[in-house]
N, CA, C and O atoms as a GROMACS GRO file, in nm:
protein
  568
    1MET      N    1  -3.643  -1.729   0.717
    1MET     CA    2  -3.687  -1.827   0.867
    1MET      C    3  -3.587  -1.824   0.997
    1MET      O    4  -3.467  -1.798   1.002
    2ALA      N    5  -3.692  -1.865   1.116
    2ALA     CA    6  -3.605  -1.860   1.199
    2ALA      C    7  -3.525  -1.938   1.233
    2ALA      O    8  -3.566  -2.043   1.184
    3SER      N    9  -3.413  -1.966   1.300
    3SER     CA   10  -3.319  -2.115   1.344
    3SER      C   11  -3.389  -2.195   1.385
    3SER      O   12  -3.505  -2.183   1.424
    4GLY      N   13  -3.324  -2.284   1.380
    4GLY     CA   14  -3.444  -2.431   1.466
    4GLY      C   15  -3.468  -2.399   1.577
    4GLY      O   16  -3.587  -2.406   1.608
    5ASP      N   17  -3.370  -2.350   1.681
    5ASP     CA   18  -3.411  -2.359   1.833
    5ASP      C   19  -3.480  -2.254   1.867
    5ASP      O   20  -3.532  -2.263   1.979
    6ALA      N   21  -3.502  -2.145   1.803
    6ALA     CA   22  -3.637  -2.050   1.839
    6ALA      C   23  -3.728  -2.098   1.759
    6ALA      O   24  -3.834  -2.122   1.816
    7ALA      N   25  -3.726  -2.117   1.666
    7ALA     CA   26  -3.825  -2.156   1.562
    7ALA      C   27  -3.910  -2.254   1.684
    7ALA      O   28  -4.012  -2.211   1.737
    8ALA      N   29  -3.856  -2.378   1.714
    8ALA     CA   30  -3.889  -2.488   1.785
    8ALA      C   31  -3.912  -2.426   1.905
    8ALA      O   32  -3.996  -2.497   1.960
    9ARG      N   33  -3.888  -2.347   1.968
    9ARG     CA   34  -3.921  -2.308   2.121
    9ARG      C   35  -4.065  -2.249   2.111
    9ARG      O   36  -4.164  -2.289   2.172
   10VAL      N   37  -4.053  -2.097   1.983
   10VAL     CA   38  -4.174  -2.091   1.975
   10VAL      C   39  -4.301  -2.143   1.926
   10VAL      O   40  -4.411  -2.110   1.972
   11ALA      N   41  -4.283  -2.222   1.837
   11ALA     CA   42  -4.397  -2.357   1.818
   11ALA      C   43  -4.424  -2.374   1.920
   11ALA      O   44  -4.537  -2.335   1.947
   12VAL      N   45  -4.352  -2.433   2.025
   12VAL     CA   46  -4.396  -2.526   2.122
   12VAL      C   47  -4.483  -2.466   2.241
   12VAL      O   48  -4.560  -2.520   2.321
   13GLN      N   49  -4.439  -2.320   2.221
   13GLN     CA   50  -4.498  -2.204   2.306
   13GLN      C   51  -4.630  -2.175   2.265
   13GLN      O   52  -4.724  -2.161   2.344
   14ALA      N   53  -4.638  -2.167   2.158
   14ALA     CA   54  -4.728  -2.148   2.071
   14ALA      C   55  -4.864  -2.252   2.081
   14ALA      O   56  -4.981  -2.215   2.072
   15GLN      N   57  -4.823  -2.366   2.098
   15GLN     CA   58  -4.921  -2.475   2.072
   15GLN      C   59  -4.954  -2.482   2.227
   15GLN      O   60  -5.074  -2.506   2.234
   16ARG      N   61  -4.899  -2.471   2.359
   16ARG     CA   62  -4.892  -2.445   2.494
   16ARG      C   63  -5.006  -2.361   2.502
   16ARG      O   64  -5.108  -2.400   2.558
   17ARG      N   65  -4.994  -2.214   2.435
   17ARG     CA   66  -5.135  -2.119   2.436
   17ARG      C   67  -5.212  -2.142   2.378
   17ARG      O   68  -5.309  -2.080   2.421
   18VAL      N   69  -5.243  -2.205   2.286
   18VAL     CA   70  -5.382  -2.269   2.178
   18VAL      C   71  -5.420  -2.381   2.342
   18VAL      O   72  -5.521  -2.361   2.408
   19ASP      N   73  -5.358  -2.446   2.363
   19ASP     CA   74  -5.394  -2.557   2.465
   19ASP      C   75  -5.416  -2.545   2.594
   19ASP      O   76  -5.456  -2.639   2.663
   20ALA      N   77  -5.386  -2.395   2.653
   20ALA     CA   78  -5.424  -2.332   2.772
   20ALA      C   79  -5.574  -2.251   2.701
   20ALA      O   80  -5.687  -2.259   2.749
   21LEU      N   81  -5.547  -2.197   2.611
   21LEU     CA   82  -5.736  -2.129   2.579
   21LEU      C   83  -5.863  -2.225   2.560
   21LEU      O   84  -5.983  -2.205   2.576
   22LYS      N   85  -5.773  -2.361   2.513
   22LYS     CA   86  -5.912  -2.457   2.510
   22LYS      C   87  -5.926  -2.496   2.598
   22LYS      O   88  -6.042  -2.535   2.607
   23ALA      N   89  -5.849  -2.523   2.721
   23ALA     CA   90  -5.899  -2.526   2.864
   23ALA      C   91  -5.914  -2.449   2.947
   23ALA      O   92  -5.921  -2.480   3.066
   24ALA      N   93  -5.922  -2.309   2.896
   24ALA     CA   94  -5.953  -2.215   3.032
   24ALA      C   95  -5.854  -2.216   3.135
   24ALA      O   96  -5.876  -2.184   3.252
   25ASP      N   97  -5.711  -2.265   3.074
   25ASP     CA   98  -5.624  -2.290   3.191
   25ASP      C   99  -5.553  -2.174   3.229
   25ASP      O  100  -5.452  -2.159   3.160
   26GLU      N  101  -5.574  -2.061   3.340
   26GLU     CA  102  -5.540  -1.957   3.398
   26GLU      C  103  -5.383  -1.961   3.413
   26GLU      O  104  -5.318  -1.866   3.370
   27GLY      N  105  -5.315  -2.078   3.478
   27GLY     CA  106  -5.199  -2.071   3.512
   27GLY      C  107  -5.122  -2.112   3.383
   27GLY      O  108  -5.006  -2.073   3.374
   28GLY      N  109  -5.182  -2.198   3.267
   28GLY     CA  110  -5.097  -2.200   3.156
   28GLY      C  111  -5.087  -2.071   3.061
   28GLY      O  112  -4.981  -2.049   3.003
   29LEU      N  113  -5.204  -1.979   3.044
   29LEU     CA  114  -5.190  -1.891   3.006
   29LEU      C  115  -5.065  -1.783   3.035
   29LEU      O  116  -4.971  -1.741   2.968
   30LEU      N  117  -5.119  -1.758   3.189
   30LEU     CA  118  -5.026  -1.642   3.261
   30LEU      C  119  -4.905  -1.659   3.183
   30LEU      O  120  -4.859  -1.565   3.118
   31ASP      N  121  -4.830  -1.812   3.185
   31ASP     CA  122  -4.694  -1.866   3.193
   31ASP      C  123  -4.647  -1.866   3.018
   31ASP      O  124  -4.530  -1.889   2.988
   32VAL      N  125  -4.755  -1.835   2.908
   32VAL     CA  126  -4.672  -1.842   2.793
   32VAL      C  127  -4.703  -1.652   2.732
   32VAL      O  128  -4.655  -1.600   2.632
   33LEU      N  129  -4.798  -1.589   2.835
   33LEU     CA  130  -4.782  -1.429   2.786
   33LEU      C  131  -4.727  -1.354   2.859
   33LEU      O  132  -4.711  -1.362   2.980
   34HIS      N  133  -4.695  -1.277   2.786
   34HIS     CA  134  -4.579  -1.170   2.818
   34HIS      C  135  -4.678  -1.074   2.904
   34HIS      O  136  -4.785  -1.033   2.858
   35GLU      N  137  -4.627  -1.041   3.046
   35GLU     CA  138  -4.714  -0.955   3.109
   35GLU      C  139  -4.774  -0.799   3.051
   35GLU      O  140  -4.868  -0.731   3.095
   36ASP      N  141  -4.684  -0.775   2.941
   36ASP     CA  142  -4.713  -0.623   2.872
   36ASP      C  143  -4.783  -0.671   2.733
   36ASP      O  144  -4.777  -0.608   2.627
   37LEU      N  145  -4.844  -0.783   2.752
   37LEU     CA  146  -4.906  -0.841   2.622
   37LEU      C  147  -5.033  -0.728   2.546
   37LEU      O  148  -5.097  -0.647   2.614
   38VAL      N  149  -5.045  -0.739   2.442
   38VAL     CA  150  -5.127  -0.649   2.350
   38VAL      C  151  -5.190  -0.707   2.242
   38VAL      O  152  -5.152  -0.698   2.125
   39HIS      N  153  -5.302  -0.778   2.290
   39HIS     CA  154  -5.384  -0.863   2.207
   39HIS      C  155  -5.546  -0.782   2.146
   39HIS      O  156  -5.649  -0.743   2.199
   40ILE      N  157  -5.496  -0.787   2.018
   40ILE     CA  158  -5.617  -0.694   1.945
   40ILE      C  159  -5.708  -0.818   1.860
   40ILE      O  160  -5.668  -0.867   1.754
   41HIS      N  161  -5.822  -0.852   1.922
   41HIS     CA  162  -5.909  -0.955   1.849
   41HIS      C  163  -5.961  -0.890   1.686
   41HIS      O  164  -5.979  -0.779   1.637
   42ALA      N  165  -5.969  -0.995   1.654
   42ALA     CA  166  -6.037  -0.969   1.472
   42ALA      C  167  -6.137  -0.863   1.459
   42ALA      O  168  -6.158  -0.815   1.348
   43SER      N  169  -6.201  -0.820   1.562
   43SER     CA  170  -6.298  -0.694   1.565
   43SER      C  171  -6.269  -0.569   1.636
   43SER      O  172  -6.344  -0.477   1.671
   44GLY      N  173  -6.120  -0.589   1.651
   44GLY     CA  174  -6.045  -0.450   1.686
   44GLY      C  175  -6.051  -0.412   1.816
   44GLY      O  176  -6.016  -0.307   1.870
   45ARG      N  177  -6.100  -0.512   1.862
   45ARG     CA  178  -6.122  -0.492   2.040
   45ARG      C  179  -5.969  -0.543   2.086
   45ARG      O  180  -5.915  -0.643   2.038
   46PHE      N  181  -5.912  -0.457   2.187
   46PHE     CA  182  -5.765  -0.463   2.263
   46PHE      C  183  -5.818  -0.562   2.397
   46PHE      O  184  -5.929  -0.600   2.432
   47ASP      N  185  -5.699  -0.578   2.446
   47ASP     CA  186  -5.719  -0.685   2.550
   47ASP      C  187  -5.569  -0.649   2.587
   47ASP      O  188  -5.478  -0.612   2.513
   48THR      N  189  -5.572  -0.670   2.729
   48THR     CA  190  -5.458  -0.655   2.824
   48THR      C  191  -5.425  -0.812   2.815
   48THR      O  192  -5.510  -0.883   2.762
   49ARG      N  193  -5.287  -0.882   2.872
   49ARG     CA  194  -5.295  -1.003   2.940
   49ARG      C  195  -5.432  -1.042   3.039
   49ARG      O  196  -5.507  -1.138   3.024
   50GLN      N  197  -5.440  -0.931   3.149
   50GLN     CA  198  -5.517  -0.959   3.266
   50GLN      C  199  -5.626  -0.975   3.186
   50GLN      O  200  -5.644  -1.094   3.163
   51LYS      N  201  -5.712  -0.898   3.129
   51LYS     CA  202  -5.870  -0.899   3.049
   51LYS      C  203  -5.865  -1.020   2.972
   51LYS      O  204  -5.954  -1.103   2.994
   52LEU      N  205  -5.764  -1.050   2.872
   52LEU     CA  206  -5.807  -1.186   2.797
   52LEU      C  207  -5.783  -1.292   2.935
   52LEU      O  208  -5.866  -1.383   2.940
   53VAL      N  209  -5.716  -1.291   3.006
   53VAL     CA  210  -5.712  -1.423   3.095
   53VAL      C  211  -5.815  -1.429   3.165
   53VAL      O  212  -5.849  -1.541   3.204
   54ASP      N  213  -5.887  -1.320   3.199
   54ASP     CA  214  -6.004  -1.352   3.284
   54ASP      C  215  -6.118  -1.357   3.201
   54ASP      O  216  -6.206  -1.416   3.264
   55SER      N  217  -6.164  -1.318   3.069
   55SER     CA  218  -6.249  -1.328   2.981
   55SER      C  219  -6.256  -1.502   2.965
   55SER      O  220  -6.359  -1.559   3.001
   56VAL      N  221  -6.159  -1.565   2.918
   56VAL     CA  222  -6.109  -1.736   2.908
   56VAL      C  223  -6.141  -1.781   3.061
   56VAL      O  224  -6.236  -1.858   3.071
   57VAL      N  225  -6.068  -1.741   3.193
   57VAL     CA  226  -6.131  -1.817   3.280
   57VAL      C  227  -6.241  -1.809   3.314
   57VAL      O  228  -6.275  -1.899   3.390
   58GLN      N  229  -6.334  -1.718   3.282
   58GLN     CA  230  -6.485  -1.684   3.353
   58GLN      C  231  -6.580  -1.694   3.250
   58GLN      O  232  -6.697  -1.659   3.269
   59ALA      N  233  -6.529  -1.755   3.107
   59ALA     CA  234  -6.598  -1.800   3.040
   59ALA      C  235  -6.662  -1.703   2.935
   59ALA      O  236  -6.756  -1.731   2.862
   60LYS      N  237  -6.592  -1.577   2.940
   60LYS     CA  238  -6.710  -1.496   2.822
   60LYS      C  239  -6.678  -1.544   2.699
   60LYS      O  240  -6.749  -1.533   2.598
   61ILE      N  241  -6.540  -1.613   2.708
   61ILE     CA  242  -6.503  -1.660   2.579
   61ILE      C  243  -6.486  -1.782   2.591
   61ILE      O  244  -6.442  -1.817   2.701
   62VAL      N  245  -6.510  -1.885   2.493
   62VAL     CA  246  -6.484  -2.006   2.513
   62VAL      C  247  -6.442  -2.091   2.376
   62VAL      O  248  -6.531  -2.128   2.300
   63TYR      N  249  -6.299  -2.118   2.349
   63TYR     CA  250  -6.235  -2.153   2.280
   63TYR      C  251  -6.283  -2.304   2.266
   63TYR      O  252  -6.260  -2.389   2.353
   64ARG      N  253  -6.345  -2.326   2.157
   64ARG     CA  254  -6.413  -2.468   2.149
   64ARG      C  255  -6.271  -2.545   2.011
   64ARG      O  256  -6.214  -2.648   2.048
   65ARG      N  257  -6.243  -2.504   1.914
   65ARG     CA  258  -6.167  -2.534   1.789
   65ARG      C  259  -6.076  -2.418   1.775
   65ARG      O  260  -6.124  -2.305   1.781
   66ILE      N  261  -5.898  -2.443   1.752
   66ILE     CA  262  -5.828  -2.350   1.716
   66ILE      C  263  -5.761  -2.398   1.601
   66ILE      O  264  -5.703  -2.496   1.648
   67GLU      N  265  -5.727  -2.393   1.472
   67GLU     CA  266  -5.687  -2.468   1.383
   67GLU      C  267  -5.576  -2.348   1.328
   67GLU      O  268  -5.623  -2.235   1.313
   68ALA      N  269  -5.475  -2.362   1.308
   68ALA     CA  270  -5.384  -2.252   1.242
   68ALA      C  271  -5.334  -2.333   1.105
   68ALA      O  272  -5.344  -2.455   1.120
   69SER      N  273  -5.297  -2.303   1.013
   69SER     CA  274  -5.247  -2.340   0.870
   69SER      C  275  -5.176  -2.220   0.820
   69SER      O  276  -5.188  -2.108   0.871
   70ASP      N  277  -5.102  -2.249   0.718
   70ASP     CA  278  -4.975  -2.182   0.648
   70ASP      C  279  -4.882  -2.115   0.756
   70ASP      O  280  -4.815  -2.026   0.704
   71VAL      N  281  -4.862  -2.129   0.872
   71VAL     CA  282  -4.780  -2.098   0.960
   71VAL      C  283  -4.622  -2.062   0.920
   71VAL      O  284  -4.540  -2.147   0.885
   72ARG      N  285  -4.598  -1.935   0.931
   72ARG     CA  286  -4.403  -1.894   0.917
   72ARG      C  287  -4.380  -1.869   1.051
   72ARG      O  288  -4.458  -1.836   1.140
   73ILE      N  289  -4.256  -1.889   1.054
   73ILE     CA  290  -4.182  -1.838   1.188
   73ILE      C  291  -4.053  -1.775   1.137
   73ILE      O  292  -3.963  -1.836   1.080
   74VAL      N  293  -4.056  -1.630   1.168
   74VAL     CA  294  -3.940  -1.536   1.125
   74VAL      C  295  -3.887  -1.476   1.257
   74VAL      O  296  -3.946  -1.409   1.342
   75GLU      N  297  -3.740  -1.524   1.250
   75GLU     CA  298  -3.680  -1.472   1.373
   75GLU      C  299  -3.628  -1.333   1.355
   75GLU      O  300  -3.560  -1.325   1.252
   76ALA      N  301  -3.639  -1.206   1.433
   76ALA     CA  302  -3.639  -1.072   1.383
   76ALA      C  303  -3.462  -1.069   1.409
   76ALA      O  304  -3.375  -1.037   1.328
   77ASN      N  305  -3.448  -1.111   1.543
   77ASN     CA  306  -3.336  -1.130   1.619
   77ASN      C  307  -3.336  -1.209   1.707
   77ASN      O  308  -3.422  -1.296   1.720
   78ALA      N  309  -3.227  -1.190   1.792
   78ALA     CA  310  -3.181  -1.305   1.911
   78ALA      C  311  -3.313  -1.283   2.027
   78ALA      O  312  -3.345  -1.365   2.113
   79LEU      N  313  -3.352  -1.198   2.011
   79LEU     CA  314  -3.490  -1.165   2.139
   79LEU      C  315  -3.642  -1.165   2.111
   79LEU      O  316  -3.735  -1.152   2.191
   80THR      N  317  -3.644  -1.185   1.960
   80THR     CA  318  -3.769  -1.155   1.901
   80THR      C  319  -3.812  -1.273   1.774
   80THR      O  320  -3.750  -1.312   1.676
   81THR      N  321  -3.907  -1.296   1.813
   81THR     CA  322  -3.938  -1.415   1.670
   81THR      C  323  -4.134  -1.388   1.654
   81THR      O  324  -4.223  -1.411   1.737
   82LEU      N  325  -4.140  -1.334   1.515
   82LEU     CA  326  -4.272  -1.349   1.468
   82LEU      C  327  -4.333  -1.492   1.437
   82LEU      O  328  -4.270  -1.598   1.442
   83ARG      N  329  -4.425  -1.481   1.414
   83ARG     CA  330  -4.527  -1.596   1.395
   83ARG      C  331  -4.656  -1.533   1.314
   83ARG      O  332  -4.726  -1.434   1.332
   84THR      N  333  -4.654  -1.649   1.206
   84THR     CA  334  -4.790  -1.564   1.153
   84THR      C  335  -4.849  -1.700   1.054
   84THR      O  336  -4.800  -1.810   1.030
   85GLY      N  337  -4.977  -1.635   1.012
   85GLY     CA  338  -5.047  -1.803   0.950
   85GLY      C  339  -5.206  -1.768   0.918
   85GLY      O  340  -5.230  -1.655   0.875
   86ASN      N  341  -5.292  -1.840   0.935
   86ASN     CA  342  -5.420  -1.853   0.908
   86ASN      C  343  -5.480  -1.904   1.007
   86ASN      O  344  -5.427  -2.006   1.050
   87LEU      N  345  -5.606  -1.854   1.080
   87LEU     CA  346  -5.661  -1.921   1.167
   87LEU      C  347  -5.824  -1.938   1.167
   87LEU      O  348  -5.906  -1.848   1.149
   88SER      N  349  -5.854  -2.109   1.197
   88SER     CA  350  -5.986  -2.121   1.162
   88SER      C  351  -6.017  -2.141   1.259
   88SER      O  352  -5.979  -2.256   1.279
   89THR      N  353  -6.103  -2.078   1.415
   89THR     CA  354  -6.151  -2.088   1.530
   89THR      C  355  -6.318  -2.079   1.553
   89THR      O  356  -6.386  -1.991   1.501
   90THR      N  357  -6.361  -2.159   1.620
   90THR     CA  358  -6.486  -2.198   1.697
   90THR      C  359  -6.488  -2.114   1.814
   90THR      O  360  -6.402  -2.157   1.891
   91VAL      N  361  -6.557  -1.997   1.870
   91VAL     CA  362  -6.552  -1.992   1.974
   91VAL      C  363  -6.703  -1.974   2.030
   91VAL      O  364  -6.798  -1.989   1.954
   92ILE      N  365  -6.717  -1.947   2.139
   92ILE     CA  366  -6.863  -1.902   2.221
   92ILE      C  367  -6.868  -1.776   2.280
   92ILE      O  368  -6.803  -1.760   2.383
   93VAL      N  369  -6.930  -1.689   2.236
   93VAL     CA  370  -6.930  -1.562   2.294
   93VAL      C  371  -7.093  -1.515   2.281
   93VAL      O  372  -7.172  -1.501   2.188
   94ASN      N  373  -7.097  -1.497   2.448
   94ASN     CA  374  -7.232  -1.463   2.478
   94ASN      C  375  -7.322  -1.542   2.427
   94ASN      O  376  -7.406  -1.507   2.343
   95GLY      N  377  -7.307  -1.669   2.481
   95GLY     CA  378  -7.422  -1.807   2.428
   95GLY      C  379  -7.392  -1.839   2.280
   95GLY      O  380  -7.435  -1.948   2.243
   96GLU      N  381  -7.340  -1.780   2.208
   96GLU     CA  382  -7.367  -1.796   2.048
   96GLU      C  383  -7.214  -1.826   2.044
   96GLU      O  384  -7.115  -1.786   2.106
   97GLU      N  385  -7.249  -1.954   1.900
   97GLU     CA  386  -7.121  -2.015   1.879
   97GLU      C  387  -7.128  -1.926   1.700
   97GLU      O  388  -7.217  -1.917   1.616
   98LYS      N  389  -6.979  -1.872   1.707
   98LYS     CA  390  -6.909  -1.792   1.605
   98LYS      C  391  -6.743  -1.898   1.537
   98LYS      O  392  -6.653  -1.959   1.595
   99LEU      N  393  -6.772  -1.874   1.405
   99LEU     CA  394  -6.691  -1.922   1.319
   99LEU      C  395  -6.612  -1.786   1.309
   99LEU      O  396  -6.667  -1.680   1.280
  100LEU      N  397  -6.466  -1.802   1.339
  100LEU     CA  398  -6.385  -1.702   1.281
  100LEU      C  399  -6.278  -1.736   1.186
  100LEU      O  400  -6.212  -1.838   1.208
  101GLU      N  401  -6.258  -1.681   1.109
  101GLU     CA  402  -6.178  -1.713   0.993
  101GLU      C  403  -6.092  -1.573   0.981
  101GLU      O  404  -6.129  -1.461   0.944
  102THR      N  405  -5.970  -1.618   1.023
  102THR     CA  406  -5.859  -1.463   1.038
  102THR      C  407  -5.691  -1.483   0.974
  102THR      O  408  -5.639  -1.593   0.955
  103ALA      N  409  -5.640  -1.383   0.956
  103ALA     CA  410  -5.524  -1.371   0.959
  103ALA      C  411  -5.428  -1.353   1.066
  103ALA      O  412  -5.473  -1.267   1.142
  104PHE      N  413  -5.317  -1.397   1.104
  104PHE     CA  414  -5.272  -1.330   1.230
  104PHE      C  415  -5.112  -1.327   1.252
  104PHE      O  416  -5.037  -1.411   1.203
  105LEU      N  417  -5.074  -1.232   1.322
  105LEU     CA  418  -4.956  -1.189   1.367
  105LEU      C  419  -4.948  -1.205   1.514
  105LEU      O  420  -5.027  -1.171   1.602
  106GLU      N  421  -4.828  -1.267   1.520
  106GLU     CA  422  -4.789  -1.316   1.663
  106GLU      C  423  -4.642  -1.230   1.708
  106GLU      O  424  -4.562  -1.202   1.619
  107THR      N  425  -4.625  -1.206   1.796
  107THR     CA  426  -4.476  -1.135   1.862
  107THR      C  427  -4.425  -1.193   1.961
  107THR      O  428  -4.442  -1.130   2.065
  108TRP      N  429  -4.353  -1.316   1.976
  108TRP     CA  430  -4.298  -1.347   2.088
  108TRP      C  431  -4.136  -1.265   2.105
  108TRP      O  432  -4.062  -1.213   2.021
  109ILE      N  433  -4.127  -1.280   2.234
  109ILE     CA  434  -3.965  -1.232   2.257
  109ILE      C  435  -3.925  -1.304   2.412
  109ILE      O  436  -4.006  -1.332   2.501
  110ARG      N  437  -3.825  -1.318   2.413
  110ARG     CA  438  -3.737  -1.407   2.505
  110ARG      C  439  -3.690  -1.328   2.630
  110ARG      O  440  -3.590  -1.257   2.627
  111SER      N  441  -3.757  -1.341   2.725
  111SER     CA  442  -3.790  -1.299   2.836
  111SER      C  443  -3.666  -1.330   2.932
  111SER      O  444  -3.599  -1.430   2.904
  112ASP      N  445  -3.631  -1.260   3.034
  112ASP     CA  446  -3.514  -1.276   3.141
  112ASP      C  447  -3.488  -1.399   3.133
  112ASP      O  448  -3.376  -1.424   3.090
  113ASP      N  449  -3.569  -1.507   3.166
  113ASP     CA  450  -3.590  -1.593   3.255
  113ASP      C  451  -3.528  -1.730   3.106
  113ASP      O  452  -3.460  -1.831   3.126
  114GLY      N  453  -3.572  -1.692   3.001
  114GLY     CA  454  -3.475  -1.740   2.892
  114GLY      C  455  -3.609  -1.855   2.781
  114GLY      O  456  -3.586  -1.928   2.684
  115LYS      N  457  -3.803  -1.811   2.885
  115LYS     CA  458  -3.874  -1.824   2.821
  115LYS      C  459  -3.910  -1.735   2.681
  115LYS      O  460  -3.859  -1.627   2.650
  116TRP      N  461  -3.989  -1.793   2.622
  116TRP     CA  462  -4.088  -1.729   2.505
  116TRP      C  463  -4.188  -1.665   2.569
  116TRP      O  464  -4.209  -1.695   2.686
  117ARG      N  465  -4.246  -1.592   2.522
  117ARG     CA  466  -4.366  -1.555   2.573
  117ARG      C  467  -4.437  -1.442   2.448
  117ARG      O  468  -4.379  -1.351   2.388
  118MET      N  469  -4.539  -1.474   2.441
  118MET     CA  470  -4.581  -1.385   2.308
  118MET      C  471  -4.658  -1.263   2.385
  118MET      O  472  -4.740  -1.277   2.475
  119ILE      N  473  -4.605  -1.127   2.324
  119ILE     CA  474  -4.620  -0.998   2.375
  119ILE      C  475  -4.691  -0.934   2.286
  119ILE      O  476  -4.676  -0.813   2.301
  120ALA      N  477  -4.789  -0.970   2.167
  120ALA     CA  478  -4.804  -0.944   2.093
  120ALA      C  479  -4.895  -1.020   1.950
  120ALA      O  480  -4.847  -1.070   1.848
  121TRP      N  481  -5.080  -1.001   2.001
  121TRP     CA  482  -5.113  -1.067   1.887
  121TRP      C  483  -5.208  -0.947   1.825
  121TRP      O  484  -5.244  -0.842   1.879
  122GLN      N  485  -5.242  -1.008   1.666
  122GLN     CA  486  -5.324  -0.908   1.574
  122GLN      C  487  -5.378  -1.010   1.522
  122GLN      O  488  -5.310  -1.098   1.470
  123ALA      N  489  -5.557  -1.016   1.531
  123ALA     CA  490  -5.597  -1.148   1.382
  123ALA      C  491  -5.685  -0.980   1.321
  123ALA      O  492  -5.722  -0.873   1.371
  124THR      N  493  -5.682  -1.045   1.190
  124THR     CA  494  -5.760  -0.946   1.097
  124THR      C  495  -5.850  -1.079   1.040
  124THR      O  496  -5.825  -1.199   1.046
  125PRO      N  497  -5.938  -1.022   0.996
  125PRO     CA  498  -6.073  -1.080   0.921
  125PRO      C  499  -6.022  -1.135   0.764
  125PRO      O  500  -5.977  -1.068   0.672
  126ARG      N  501  -6.044  -1.262   0.771
  126ARG     CA  502  -5.998  -1.307   0.620
  126ARG      C  503  -6.098  -1.329   0.524
  126ARG      O  504  -6.197  -1.399   0.549
  127ILE      N  505  -6.081  -1.281   0.429
  127ILE     CA  506  -6.214  -1.310   0.322
  127ILE      C  507  -6.172  -1.468   0.275
  127ILE      O  508  -6.061  -1.505   0.237
  128VAL      N  509  -6.302  -1.553   0.290
  128VAL     CA  510  -6.297  -1.686   0.205
  128VAL      C  511  -6.371  -1.687   0.092
  128VAL      O  512  -6.488  -1.649   0.082
  129PRO      N  513  -6.284  -1.741  -0.017
  129PRO     CA  514  -6.375  -1.783  -0.133
  129PRO      C  515  -6.458  -1.846  -0.187
  129PRO      O  516  -6.463  -1.940  -0.108
  130PRO      N  517  -6.494  -1.857  -0.226
  130PRO     CA  518  -6.680  -1.908  -0.248
  130PRO      C  519  -6.561  -2.089  -0.259
  130PRO      O  520  -6.576  -2.182  -0.181
  131SER      N  521  -6.481  -2.087  -0.346
  131SER     CA  522  -6.396  -2.210  -0.402
  131SER      C  523  -6.380  -2.254  -0.248
  131SER      O  524  -6.411  -2.371  -0.221
  132GLU      N  525  -6.348  -2.193  -0.171
  132GLU     CA  526  -6.297  -2.269  -0.012
  132GLU      C  527  -6.387  -2.293   0.127
  132GLU      O  528  -6.363  -2.305   0.247
  133GLY      N  529  -6.530  -2.294   0.018
  133GLY     CA  530  -6.682  -2.274   0.103
  133GLY      C  531  -6.699  -2.166   0.195
  133GLY      O  532  -6.727  -2.180   0.314
  134GLY      N  533  -6.676  -2.036   0.122
  134GLY     CA  534  -6.679  -1.935   0.170
  134GLY      C  535  -6.769  -1.819   0.105
  134GLY      O  536  -6.782  -1.845  -0.014
  135SER      N  537  -6.849  -1.677   0.146
  135SER     CA  538  -6.878  -1.582   0.081
  135SER      C  539  -6.800  -1.472   0.091
  135SER      O  540  -6.730  -1.432  -0.001
  136VAL      N  541  -6.806  -1.432   0.173
  136VAL     CA  542  -6.793  -1.270   0.225
  136VAL      C  543  -6.758  -1.247   0.349
  136VAL      O  544  -6.658  -1.195   0.397
  137PRO      N  545  -6.884  -1.308   0.411
  137PRO     CA  546  -6.855  -1.300   0.614
  137PRO      C  547  -6.755  -1.354   0.660
  137PRO      O  548  -6.745  -1.471   0.623
  138LEU      N  549  -6.671  -1.319   0.728
  138LEU     CA  550  -6.562  -1.357   0.811
  138LEU      C  551  -6.580  -1.392   0.963
  138LEU      O  552  -6.500  -1.451   1.035
  139GLU      N  553  -6.687  -1.348   0.992
  139GLU     CA  554  -6.743  -1.400   1.117
  139GLU      C  555  -6.842  -1.414   1.087
  139GLU      O  556  -6.889  -1.335   1.005
  140LYS      N  557  -6.930  -1.529   1.145
  140LYS     CA  558  -7.047  -1.588   1.124
  140LYS      C  559  -7.079  -1.700   1.257
  140LYS      O  560  -7.011  -1.782   1.320
  141SER      N  561  -7.226  -1.653   1.261
  141SER     CA  562  -7.305  -1.767   1.364
  141SER      C  563  -7.348  -1.891   1.281
  141SER      O  564  -7.412  -1.885   1.176
  142ASN      N  565  -7.311  -1.983   1.330
  142ASN     CA  566  -7.341  -2.146   1.300
  142ASN      C  567  -7.469  -2.184   1.317
  142ASN      O  568  -7.501  -2.301   1.297
   0.00000   0.00000   0.00000
């Protein structure tokens, strides 16, 4: 597990990222996302930081709900921290509401200015067992 300071700082930055996604806050996103961000969606699509920010600000993707569970934060070294868990997200893409159930891996690095910024995001579709209300689809329209 991460040391208390790194874990706490990454947790705060991760929440700021979620808040900025839901508010379509360009400045907030630019502040928490590293300029070299690689963002891999559950669909396999890759985005750069600017492409992701533009998609959110221009409402090409609207984040309505983002709920994380089973979150772990692991400090790889003094400058790199990993955050993993499960995510249940409701988004609107091309006017269609979708529920996404994913597992995620984030990589956070401490920048020269001392701030933690996310440099990598990978989402993987998660099979939701029938006992949890799912069947097989991981991305479905509501």
